[in-house]
C-alpha positions as CSV (number, residue, x, y, z in Angstrom):
1,M,9.5,40.5,6.0
2,A,11.0,37.4,4.7
3,K,9.9,35.7,1.5
4,K,7.7,32.6,2.1
5,N,9.8,30.4,-0.3
6,A,13.2,32.0,0.3
7,K,16.2,29.7,-0.3
8,V,17.7,28.5,3.0
9,S,21.0,30.2,3.5
10,I,22.7,27.7,5.9
11,M,25.3,25.3,5.0
12,P,25.9,22.2,7.3
13,L,29.5,21.4,8.3
14,G,31.1,18.0,7.8
15,D,28.9,15.0,7.4
16,R,25.8,17.0,8.6
17,V,22.5,17.5,6.7
18,L,19.9,20.0,7.0
19,V,16.4,18.4,6.8
20,K,12.8,19.9,6.5
21,P,10.7,17.7,8.7
22,E,7.5,16.2,7.3
23,E,4.3,17.3,9.2
24,A,1.5,15.0,9.9
25,T,-1.4,16.1,7.6
26,S,-3.9,13.4,8.1
27,E,-5.9,12.0,11.0
28,K,-6.2,8.6,9.2
29,S,-3.4,6.3,8.2
30,A,-3.0,5.0,4.7
31,A,-4.3,1.5,6.0
32,G,-7.5,3.2,7.2
33,L,-6.6,3.4,10.9
34,Y,-7.4,6.6,12.9
35,I,-4.3,8.3,14.4
36,P,-4.8,9.7,17.9
37,E,-4.0,13.3,18.8
38,T,-1.0,12.2,21.1
39,A,0.6,10.5,18.1
40,K,0.4,13.7,16.0
41,K,2.4,15.4,18.7
42,E,5.3,13.1,18.1
43,K,8.3,14.4,16.3
44,P,8.5,13.3,12.8
45,E,11.1,10.8,11.7
46,T,11.2,11.7,8.0
47,G,11.9,14.7,6.0
48,T,13.4,16.2,2.9
49,V,17.0,17.1,2.6
50,V,17.5,20.9,2.1
51,A,21.3,21.3,2.3
52,V,24.3,18.9,2.8
53,G,27.7,19.5,4.1
54,P,30.9,18.7,2.1
55,G,31.3,15.3,3.7
56,K,33.3,13.4,6.4
57,R,36.9,14.4,6.8
58,M,39.1,11.5,7.3
59,D,42.4,11.5,9.3
60,D,44.5,11.7,6.2
61,G,42.7,14.8,5.1
62,K,40.4,13.2,2.3
63,V,36.8,14.2,2.3
64,I,34.3,11.4,1.8
65,P,31.1,12.8,0.1
66,L,27.8,12.1,1.6
67,S,25.4,9.4,0.4
68,V,22.3,11.8,0.4
69,K,21.6,14.8,-1.8
70,V,19.3,17.9,-1.8
71,G,15.8,16.8,-2.5
72,D,16.0,13.3,-1.1
73,T,13.4,12.1,1.4
74,V,15.1,10.5,4.3
75,M,14.2,8.5,7.4
76,F,16.5,9.3,10.4
77,S,16.9,8.2,14.1
78,K,14.1,9.7,16.4
79,Y,16.5,11.4,18.7
80,G,19.5,11.8,16.3
81,Y,19.2,15.4,15.4
82,D,19.4,19.1,16.6
83,E,16.2,21.4,16.0
84,V,17.1,24.8,14.6
85,K,14.7,27.7,13.4
86,I,15.4,29.6,10.3
87,E,13.1,32.4,9.4
88,D,10.2,31.0,11.5
89,E,10.5,27.5,9.8
90,E,11.6,24.4,11.8
91,Y,14.5,22.3,10.5
92,Y,16.7,19.6,11.7
93,I,20.5,19.1,11.5
94,V,21.2,15.4,11.3
95,G,24.5,13.7,11.2
96,E,24.8,11.2,8.2
97,G,25.2,8.4,10.7
98,S,21.7,9.1,12.1
99,I,20.2,8.8,8.7
100,L,18.7,5.4,8.4
101,A,17.4,5.3,4.9
102,I,16.5,7.2,1.6
103,I,12.7,6.9,0.8
104,K,12.1,6.5,-2.9
């Protein structure tokens, strides 16, 4: 049986980032509006960076490091990721170009 908080043993390649998506936990928004059931089925567009690749390799062989780091909360394009399952946990692999912002 896998440990509940086991460290993820996957390393994204190139300029890709492994993100643990945030899950909707409330039926009421911060502004006090009620969120319908259909909205909770939408895929999240934010998450926490779990692992990052080494960076983008340029034509001359240089590697440009990524702008995000492990622990950052990021916002990404709604359809700009690949879903993967690691030890029964859902993660997204997102290219750095699909990351829209770092949420502070």
